PALUMDREN-37561 format. One record per atom (N, C-alpha, C, CB): x, y, z; residue in one letter. Coordinates in steps of 0.001 Angstrom, whole numbers, always signed. Each point is the difference from the previous one (the first is absolute). Glycine has a CB too. Layout:
BEGIN
<node <X,Y,Z>,'a'>,
...
This chain:
BEGIN
<node <-18878,-1015,-13828>,'m'>,
<node <+420,+557,+1275>,'m'>,
<node <-1145,+850,+541>,'m'>,
<node <+2457,-10,-689>,'m'>,
<node <-2798,-190,+1949>,'t'>,
<node <-1093,+755,+595>,'t'>,
<node <+510,+1309,+560>,'t'>,
<node <-1197,-2120,+534>,'t'>,
<node <+263,+3025,-238>,'d'>,
<node <+383,+1266,+615>,'d'>,
<node <+667,-243,+1336>,'d'>,
<node <-1882,+1153,-1164>,'d'>,
<node <+1410,-2170,+1911>,'d'>,
<node <+573,-322,+1298>,'d'>,
<node <+1456,-419,-147>,'d'>,
<node <-2262,-688,+830>,'d'>,
<node <+2580,-113,-1843>,'t'>,
<node <+1377,-433,-225>,'t'>,
<node <+881,+1180,-356>,'t'>,
<node <-819,-2234,-748>,'t'>,
<node <+332,+3107,-125>,'r'>,
<node <+781,+1179,-368>,'r'>,
<node <+277,+880,+1211>,'r'>,
<node <-1005,-74,-2285>,'r'>,
<node <+48,+194,+3169>,'a'>,
<node <+165,+864,+1172>,'a'>,
<node <+1109,-503,+907>,'a'>,
<node <-2415,+597,-125>,'a'>,
<node <+2669,-1903,+121>,'r'>,
<node <+1015,-550,+898>,'r'>,
<node <+1386,-7,-612>,'r'>,
<node <-1758,-1390,+1014>,'r'>,
<node <+1885,+1632,-2296>,'k'>,
<node <+1319,-9,-636>,'k'>,
<node <+842,+1169,+488>,'k'>,
<node <-980,-1119,-2017>,'k'>,
<node <+2254,+890,+2284>,'p'>,
<node <+873,+1110,+369>,'p'>,
<node <+105,+1001,-1152>,'p'>,
<node <+1293,-1521,+1543>,'p'>,
<node <-1062,+2750,-1192>,'a'>,
<node <+121,+1050,-1010>,'a'>,
<node <+1078,-339,-1013>,'a'>,
<node <-774,+1682,+1672>,'a'>,
<node <+1837,-2311,-1230>,'a'>,
<node <+1109,-336,-905>,'a'>,
<node <-428,-985,-1078>,'a'>,
<node <+1597,+405,+1867>,'a'>,
<node <-2593,-1220,-1576>,'a'>,
<node <-445,-974,-986>,'a'>,
<node <-644,+681,-1200>,'a'>,
<node <-331,-1661,+1830>,'a'>,
<node <-184,+2862,-1652>,'a'>,
<node <-679,+708,-1079>,'a'>,
<node <+878,+1055,-670>,'a'>,
<node <-2126,-406,+1200>,'a'>,
<node <+3193,+811,-569>,'d'>,
<node <+843,+1080,-503>,'d'>,
<node <+1205,-568,-757>,'d'>,
<node <-735,+1470,+1919>,'d'>,
<node <+827,-1222,-3233>,'p'>,
<node <+1115,-567,-775>,'p'>,
<node <+1378,+422,+502>,'p'>,
<node <-1514,-24,-1944>,'p'>,
<node <+1663,+1268,+2373>,'k'>,
<node <+1308,+446,+506>,'k'>,
<node <+360,-717,+1286>,'k'>,
<node <-356,+2232,-1055>,'k'>,
<node <-635,-2427,+1906>,'a'>,
<node <+246,-712,+1253>,'a'>,
<node <+359,-1458,-284>,'a'>,
<node <-1594,+1539,+1209>,'a'>,
<node <+905,-2170,-2163>,'r'>,
<node <+327,-1389,-355>,'r'>,
<node <+1431,-98,-502>,'r'>,
<node <-2406,-437,-568>,'r'>,
<node <+2816,+1398,-248>,'e'>,
<node <+1373,-11,-519>,'e'>,
<node <+1003,+170,+1138>,'e'>,
<node <-810,+947,-2191>,'e'>,
<node <+529,-35,+3113>,'f'>,
<node <+877,+205,+1153>,'f'>,
<node <+138,-1293,+801>,'f'>,
<node <-680,+2424,+98>,'f'>,
<node <-439,-3084,+152>,'l'>,
<node <+26,-1236,+776>,'l'>,
<node <+760,-1102,-728>,'l'>,
<node <-2179,+641,+1032>,'l'>,
<node <+1991,-728,-2344>,'r'>,
<node <+744,-1002,-780>,'r'>,
<node <+1501,+256,+82>,'r'>,
<node <-1960,-245,-1558>,'r'>,
<node <+2356,+1502,+1548>,'n'>,
<node <+1424,+337,+66>,'n'>,
<node <+569,-183,+1401>,'n'>,
<node <-349,+1614,-1857>,'n'>,
<node <-459,-1380,+2866>,'a'>,
<node <+477,-109,+1379>,'a'>,
<node <+209,-1450,+416>,'a'>,
<node <-1191,+2120,+532>,'a'>,
<node <+368,-3012,-1030>,'d'>,
<node <+66,-1397,+420>,'d'>,
<node <+1371,-626,-250>,'d'>,
<node <-2431,-174,-469>,'d'>,
<node <+3029,+295,-732>,'p'>,
<node <+1329,-614,-190>,'p'>,
<node <+1094,+672,+828>,'p'>,
<node <-708,-622,-2295>,'p'>,
<node <+562,+1904,+2555>,'v'>,
<node <+989,+699,+838>,'v'>,
<node <-50,-569,+1415>,'v'>,
<node <-214,+2113,-1396>,'v'>,
<node <-979,-2272,+1926>,'l'>,
<node <-129,-578,+1338>,'l'>,
<node <+493,-1442,+19>,'l'>,
<node <-1951,+1507,+456>,'l'>,
<node <+1709,-2251,-1514>,'a'>,
<node <+497,-1378,-68>,'a'>,
<node <+1528,-28,+68>,'a'>,
<node <-2016,-660,-1360>,'a'>,
<node <+2666,+1598,+678>,'q'>,
<node <+1467,+73,+57>,'q'>,
<node <+473,+368,+1408>,'q'>,
<node <+57,+662,-2432>,'q'>,
<node <-751,+266,+3062>,'l'>,
<node <+373,+377,+1371>,'l'>,
<node <-168,-1179,+952>,'l'>,
<node <-682,+2371,-468>,'l'>,
<node <-389,-3130,+291>,'i'>,
<node <-223,-1170,+851>,'i'>,
<node <+1061,-1062,-263>,'i'>,
<node <-2468,+479,+27>,'i'>,
<node <+2831,-660,-1277>,'d'>,
<node <+1070,-957,-322>,'d'>,
<node <+1314,+409,+660>,'d'>,
<node <-1124,-516,-2188>,'d'>,
<node <+1384,+1816,+2212>,'a'>,
<node <+1248,+496,+584>,'a'>,
<node <-20,-67,+1523>,'a'>,
<node <+276,+1500,-1971>,'a'>,
<node <-1456,-1270,+2574>,'r'>,
<node <-124,+20,+1461>,'r'>,
<node <-1268,-732,+417>,'r'>,
<node <+1254,+2188,+119>,'r'>,
<node <-1272,-3509,-180>,'p'>,
<node <-1235,-748,+264>,'p'>,
<node <-510,+94,+1430>,'p'>,
<node <+723,-1521,-1764>,'p'>,
<node <+109,+1973,+2688>,'d'>,
<node <-444,+123,+1387>,'d'>,
<node <-413,+1418,+368>,'d'>,
<node <+1505,-1876,+557>,'d'>,
<node <-1636,+2743,-1546>,'y'>,
<node <-435,+1381,+237>,'y'>,
<node <-1521,+49,-179>,'y'>,
<node <+2247,+964,-800>,'y'>,
<node <-3013,-772,+1883>,'p'>,
<node <-1452,-178,-60>,'p'>,
<node <-763,+1048,-804>,'p'>,
<node <+230,-1063,+2172>,'p'>,
<node <+229,+2283,-2166>,'e'>,
<node <-791,+1090,-582>,'e'>,
<node <-283,-204,-1487>,'e'>,
<node <+1001,+1523,+1686>,'e'>,
<node <-62,-2119,-2405>,'e'>,
<node <-212,-206,-1437>,'e'>,
<node <-1126,-1000,-257>,'e'>,
<node <+2420,+514,-408>,'e'>,
<node <-2569,-1496,+1300>,'y'>,
<node <-1109,-946,-130>,'y'>,
<node <-1335,+712,+184>,'y'>,
<node <+1474,-1854,+839>,'y'>,
<node <-1522,+2757,+114>,'r'>,
<node <-1248,+743,+220>,'r'>,
<node <-334,+845,-1220>,'r'>,
<node <+443,+51,+2474>,'r'>,
<node <+549,+650,-2990>,'h'>,
<node <-243,+834,-1175>,'h'>,
<node <-457,-839,-1196>,'h'>,
<node <+1722,+1622,+834>,'h'>,
<node <-1037,-2744,-1057>,'r'>,
<node <-386,-836,-1131>,'r'>,
<node <-1380,-620,+221>,'r'>,
<node <+2422,-480,-451>,'r'>,
<node <-2725,+127,+1701>,'g'>,
<node <-1336,-525,+307>,'g'>,
<node <-1088,+1024,-306>,'g'>,
<node <+1008,-1442,+1775>,'g'>,
<node <-747,+2700,-1456>,'l'>,
<node <-976,+1047,-294>,'l'>,
<node <-158,+202,-1500>,'l'>,
<node <+570,+1111,+2162>,'l'>,
<node <+523,-1245,-2896>,'i'>,
<node <-87,+92,-1460>,'i'>,
<node <-841,-1154,-538>,'i'>,
<node <+2255,+1141,-104>,'i'>,
<node <-2017,-2336,+611>,'h'>,
<node <-799,-1142,-436>,'h'>,
<node <-1483,+222,+298>,'h'>,
<node <+1973,-1507,+384>,'h'>,
<node <-2271,+2111,+761>,'l'>,
<node <-1402,+300,+305>,'l'>,
<node <-592,+956,-1025>,'l'>,
<node <+465,-360,+2431>,'l'>,
<node <+276,+1389,-2783>,'q'>,
<node <-477,+949,-1002>,'q'>,
<node <-220,-675,-1354>,'q'>,
<node <+1212,+1827,+1207>,'q'>,
<node <-417,-2854,-1485>,'q'>,
<node <-123,-733,-1257>,'q'>,
<node <-1036,-1123,+96>,'q'>,
<node <+2390,+548,-500>,'q'>,
<node <-3034,-652,+1652>,'l'>,
<node <-1001,-1036,+270>,'l'>,
<node <+588,-1407,-58>,'l'>,
<node <-1732,+1521,-934>,'l'>,
<node <+3017,-1624,+1246>,'n'>,
<node <+684,-1287,+77>,'n'>,
<node <+45,-393,+1476>,'n'>,
<node <+1409,+460,-2109>,'n'>,
<node <-2526,-989,+2581>,'h'>,
<node <-174,-236,+1432>,'h'>,
<node <+916,-1084,+547>,'h'>,
<node <-2340,+717,-266>,'h'>,
<node <+2600,-1749,-502>,'r'>,
<node <+860,-1083,+488>,'r'>,
<node <+1416,+516,+271>,'r'>,
<node <-1375,-1676,-1291>,'r'>,
<node <+1929,+2429,+344>,'a'>,
<node <+1348,+544,+176>,'a'>,
<node <+17,+1039,+1115>,'a'>,
<node <+494,-418,-2431>,'a'>,
<node <-1548,+1222,+2525>,'a'>,
<node <-86,+1006,+1067>,'a'>,
<node <+17,-676,+1362>,'a'>,
<node <-1293,+1533,-1516>,'a'>,
<node <+502,-2581,+1650>,'k'>,
<node <-71,-721,+1275>,'k'>,
<node <+1369,-560,+381>,'k'>,
<node <-2404,-580,-462>,'k'>,
<node <+3083,-33,-491>,'a'>,
<node <+1314,-584,+290>,'a'>,
<node <+993,+1064,+453>,'a'>,
<node <-449,-1792,-1687>,'a'>,
<node <+481,+2920,+991>,'d'>,
<node <+946,+1065,+366>,'d'>,
<node <-356,+643,+1332>,'d'>,
<node <+396,+423,-2419>,'d'>,
<node <-1668,-187,+2658>,'l'>,
<node <-396,+633,+1262>,'l'>,
<node <+247,-935,+1182>,'l'>,
<node <-1730,+1345,-1230>,'l'>,
<node <+1495,-2629,+1034>,'e'>,
<node <+305,-960,+1064>,'e'>,
<node <+1500,-70,+261>,'e'>,
<node <-2035,-1321,-624>,'e'>,
<node <+2825,+1374,-428>,'r'>,
<node <+1470,-7,+162>,'r'>,
<node <+443,+1242,+766>,'r'>,
<node <+272,-1304,-2154>,'r'>,
<node <-855,+2455,+1828>,'f'>,
<node <+316,+1236,+716>,'f'>,
<node <-254,-181,+1498>,'f'>,
<node <-583,+1363,-2050>,'f'>,
<node <-587,-1912,+2408>,'l'>,
<node <-325,-173,+1421>,'l'>,
<node <+930,-1002,+676>,'l'>,
<node <-2380,+548,-517>,'l'>,
<node <+2807,-1559,-219>,'k'>,
<node <+934,-975,+570>,'k'>,
<node <+1350,+655,+295>,'k'>,
<node <-1165,-1849,-1255>,'k'>,
<node <+1612,+2692,+334>,'l'>,
<node <+1299,+653,+171>,'l'>,
<node <-62,+1162,+999>,'l'>,
<node <+569,-656,-2346>,'l'>,
<node <-1716,+1270,+2470>,'e'>,
<node <-145,+1197,+852>,'e'>,
<node <-1255,-137,+862>,'e'>,
<node <+1183,+1442,-1732>,'e'>,
<node <-1176,-2384,+2699>,'p'>,
<node <-1221,-266,+773>,'p'>,
<node <-494,+1181,+835>,'p'>,
<node <+728,-2343,+70>,'p'>,
<node <+145,+3263,+275>,'n'>,
<node <-412,+1151,+810>,'n'>,
<node <-65,+1286,-816>,'n'>,
<node <+1020,-1102,+1982>,'n'>,
<node <-1238,+974,-3273>,'a'>,
<node <-41,+1174,-880>,'a'>,
<node <-1126,+945,+399>,'a'>,
<node <+954,-1377,-1864>,'a'>,
<node <-710,+2676,+1780>,'p'>,
<node <-1068,+962,+296>,'p'>,
<node <-1198,-163,-943>,'p'>,
<node <+1739,+1591,+847>,'p'>,
<node <-1484,-2119,-2044>,'e'>,
<node <-1063,-181,-987>,'e'>,
<node <-719,-1345,+158>,'e'>,
<node <+1294,+1458,-1561>,'e'>,
<node <-969,-2201,+2598>,'r'>,
<node <-537,-1352,+166>,'r'>,
<node <-1525,-38,-104>,'r'>,
<node <+1958,-529,+1442>,'r'>,
<node <-2627,+1398,-735>,'h'>,
<node <-1468,-15,-13>,'h'>,
<node <-531,+241,-1412>,'h'>,
<node <-29,+825,+2380>,'h'>,
<node <+605,+129,-3082>,'q'>,
<node <-424,+310,-1369>,'q'>,
<node <+219,-1208,-909>,'q'>,
<node <+550,+2436,+364>,'q'>,
<node <+585,-3078,-256>,'v'>,
<node <+303,-1166,-836>,'v'>,
<node <-947,-1148,+345>,'v'>,
<node <+2423,+707,-160>,'v'>,
<node <-2706,-908,+1437>,'e'>,
<node <-943,-1049,+400>,'e'>,
<node <-1384,+279,-582>,'e'>,
<node <+1307,-383,+2122>,'e'>,
<node <-1708,+1650,-2160>,'q'>,
<node <-1290,+375,-588>,'q'>,
<node <-9,-315,-1502>,'q'>,
<node <-284,+1823,+1740>,'q'>,
<node <+1388,-1556,-2411>,'q'>,
<node <+82,-296,-1426>,'q'>,
<node <-78,-1504,-244>,'q'>,
<node <+1375,+2073,-348>,'q'>,
<node <-722,-2856,+1196>,'l'>,
<node <-79,-1458,-122>,'l'>,
<node <-1421,-497,+260>,'l'>,
<node <+2400,-174,+715>,'l'>,
<node <-3075,+778,+233>,'l'>,
<node <-1391,-360,+280>,'l'>,
<node <-887,+294,-1210>,'l'>,
<node <+371,+468,+2448>,'l'>,
<node <-161,+671,-3085>,'l'>,
<node <-774,+327,-1199>,'l'>,
<node <+253,-1001,-1122>,'l'>,
<node <+83,+2411,+643>,'l'>,
<node <+1160,-2860,-776>,'i'>,
<node <+313,-1017,-1007>,'i'>,
<node <-767,-1286,+306>,'i'>,
<node <+2295,+1010,-354>,'i'>,
<node <-2313,-1412,+1619>,'e'>,
<node <-726,-1216,+390>,'e'>,
<node <-1490,+157,-264>,'e'>,
<node <+1732,-482,+1752>,'e'>,
<node <-2289,+1642,-1470>,'r'>,
<node <-1423,+240,-273>,'r'>,
<node <-268,-46,-1495>,'r'>,
<node <-178,+1404,+2073>,'r'>,
<node <+1093,-866,-2871>,'w'>,
<node <-161,-34,-1447>,'w'>,
<node <+7,-1442,-484>,'w'>,
<node <+1104,+2254,-212>,'w'>,
<node <-160,-3052,+726>,'k'>,
<node <+78,-1408,-392>,'k'>,
<node <-1266,-741,+405>,'k'>,
<node <+2498,+72,+225>,'k'>,
<node <-3015,+206,+949>,'a'>,
<node <-1213,-657,+479>,'a'>,
<node <-1192,+345,-892>,'a'>,
<node <+902,+57,+2347>,'a'>,
<node <-912,+1138,-2872>,'g'>,
<node <-1077,+422,-882>,'g'>,
<node <+10,-702,-1342>,'g'>,
<node <+63,+2169,+1129>,'g'>,
<node <+1082,-2746,-1500>,'l'>,
<node <+101,-718,-1264>,'l'>,
<node <-608,-1388,+91>,'l'>,
<node <+2055,+1288,-520>,'l'>,
<node <-2148,-1818,+1732>,'n'>,
<node <-522,-1365,+186>,'n'>,
<node <-1499,-1,+137>,'n'>,
<node <+2122,-653,+1087>,'n'>,
């Protein structure tokens, strides 16, 4: 791993307590989504958790679902920026 790669990792990726919190939050959000699949906010939260876990594919799916369910969300610009960063990350792999 290069210094450049380490610099781009989210803080949660390096902090064991944060990783544990994220691991515990993910199944809770999954249960909430199962109970209310048309509630957009849980998709956004889970997408952000996936980003912290560097699970870009799952993050993209959840963030896109959030935008589909809540097209006029106040956080729309922020979520679009996060999706753009995911696309740039994917492009860098090729």
